[in-house]
C-alpha positions in Angstrom: 78.4 128.6 94.5 80.8 126.2 96.3 84.1 127.6 97.5 86.8 126.2 95.7 89.8 124.7 97.8 93.0 125.7 96.7 95.6 123.4 94.8 98.9 123.0 96.2 101.0 122.6 93.0 104.1 120.7 94.4 107.7 119.7 92.6 108.7 116.3 93.2 112.9 116.2 93.2 113.8 112.7 93.1 116.5 110.9 91.3 115.3 107.3 91.0 111.9 107.0 88.7 110.1 104.4 90.2 110.2 106.1 93.3 109.3 110.1 91.0 106.3 107.9 89.5 105.1 106.5 93.2 105.2 110.0 94.6 102.9 111.5 92.0 100.8 108.7 92.0 100.4 109.0 95.7 100.8 112.9 95.8 97.8 113.1 93.0 95.8 111.2 95.1 95.6 113.4 97.3 92.5 116.2 96.9 94.1 119.5 97.5 97.2 118.6 95.7 98.8 117.9 92.3 101.9 118.1 90.6 103.5 120.8 89.2 106.4 118.4 87.2 108.6 116.1 88.4 112.6 116.1 88.2 115.9 113.7 88.6 118.6 116.3 89.7 119.3 119.7 90.3 119.1 121.0 86.7 115.3 119.4 85.8 114.4 120.7 89.2 115.5 124.4 88.1 113.9 124.2 84.3 110.5 122.7 86.3 110.7 126.3 88.5 111.1 128.2 85.5 108.1 126.5 83.3 106.0 126.3 86.8 106.3 127.8 90.1 105.5 125.3 92.7 103.9 126.3 96.1 106.2 123.1 97.4 109.1 121.9 96.9 109.4 117.7 97.8 113.4 117.7 98.2 115.2 113.7 97.5 117.6 113.7 100.7 120.2 112.0 98.9 120.8 113.3 94.6 123.9 112.1 92.9 125.8 114.8 91.5 125.0 118.0 93.1 124.1 118.4 97.4 120.1 118.6 98.2 121.8 120.9 100.6 123.0 123.2 97.7 119.4 123.1 96.3 117.1 123.4 99.3 120.0 126.9 99.9 118.5 128.3 96.5 115.4 127.0 96.7 114.5 128.7 100.0 116.5 131.3 99.1 114.2 131.8 96.6 110.1 131.4 98.7 109.6 128.4 97.6 109.2 125.9 101.1 111.2 122.7 101.0 110.0 119.4 102.6 113.3 116.3 102.4 112.6 113.2 100.7 113.8 109.4 102.6 113.5 106.2 102.0 115.0 105.4 105.5 112.9 104.2 108.2 114.0 105.7 111.1 116.4 108.5 110.1 118.5 109.8 113.0 120.0 112.6 111.6 119.0 115.9 112.3 116.9 118.4 109.4 118.1 121.1 108.2 116.5 124.0 109.7 116.3 125.7 105.9 113.4 123.0 105.6 110.2 122.5 106.7 110.4 118.8 108.0 111.3 115.6 106.9 109.0 113.3 105.0 109.1 109.1 104.9 108.6 108.2 100.8 105.7 106.3 100.3 105.2 102.5 99.6 103.6 100.9 96.8 102.6 98.2 99.1 100.5 100.8 101.2 99.5 103.5 99.3 96.4 104.3 100.6 97.8 105.1 104.4 100.6 106.1 102.9 98.3 109.3 101.0 96.6 109.8 104.7 100.0 110.2 106.2 101.4 112.3 103.7 98.1 114.7 103.6 98.8 115.2 107.5 102.6 115.4 107.8 103.0 118.3 104.5 99.9 120.4 105.8 101.2 120.0 109.4 105.0 120.8 108.5 103.2 124.3 105.8 101.2 125.1 109.0 97.9 124.2 107.1 95.2 122.4 109.3 95.0 118.9 108.0 91.0 118.8 108.2 
């Protein structure tokens, strides 16, 4: 019987519905990755975590209302690794030390290439082999 690789359960916290959908499609198309849930804000994220604790949270850096930094602190204190999401092509602001890193949001126009990059970046930030 072949070894079954574990599936990384990911919660996407993103306030823009179309970007949540794009992130879900992009990540679901990567072998070994699955979406445990999506959330538009901190309240929804906490609800999702209470239902299905994810292995990783992808957190939009800029959310309306509650601070992403406050959410990041809470998620990390709960023992869940967090990678920040940005729509900025070349961000110059530093990544907070609490986050595992920052990745750029994918695009509908380059989804296949973005999936490869997302997989490599996420696994690297989590300290997993990329093969």
